N, C-alpha and C positions, 0 to 999 in steps of 0.2 A: 437626190438624184445627181450623181457625179459622172461626169463625162468629159472628154478632151474636146476643147473648141474645134480642132481641126477636123474631127470626126463628123462635124454637123455639116460642114460646107458640102453642098450638093444634094442633101436630103430633102425630099418632098415634105411640105407641111400641110396638114389637113385641119380644117376648123373643127369646131366642137359638133358641128352638124354633118360632117363628113365630106365638105366640100374642099377640093384642092386649092390651096391658096398660091403655091408656087414652090420653088426651090430656093434653099439657103445659099446666098452668094457670098455672105460675109458675116462674121461673128463680132459683136462688140464686147470687149472684156474690160472689167475694171481691174487693173492690175495691182492696185494698192490692197483691195480685199480678195483678189484672186478668184473672182466670180464671173460668170457670163452675164451681161447685162440685157442683151438683146440678139435678135436674129434678123439680119437684113435680107429682105426678098426683093429682087430688082424687078422681075417681071412677074406681076401678080395677076390673078384670075379677075378680069374686068367684071365678073358677075358679083365679086365681092368688094373690090376697090375700084373707084371711079377711074376710068381710063387706063386701068392696069398700072398706075403709077406705083414706084417702089415704097415699101413700108418697113419699119423697124418694130418688129413683134417683140414685146417684152418677154424675157425669158420666165418671168413668174407665170406668164400665161401657158406654159408648156405642161401637159399632163404626162407625157410619155416620149422617150426616145428610143428607137429601135431601128428597123429598116426604113421607117418613115417617123416623122414628129407628128404627134397628136396634140392639139391645143385643148385646154380645159375651157377656155372662152375665146370668143372673136366677134366683133360687132357684126350685126347682120349685113350692112353695107358701110363701107368707109367712103365718105364724100370729100373731095377736095375743094369743092367750090365753097366760097364764103357763104355762110348761113345769114339770112336776113333777119 
């Protein structure tokens, strides 16, 4: 899957279950290998991520890029509280 990093900013991201995670606000790129490392989502769906905190989605989790981004995997819920 080849795409320009700048084209990803602003796109909506949807989980593998069809839930909207948020919009891409930044892209992490490994310039040495010239590959996209991850997609940064600043305001996330608090139904998927505790308190709607920002997350970095690994690009290897991306299934498809078009008018939106579809993920092939995403945790059911991301907790930011320390587990006991």
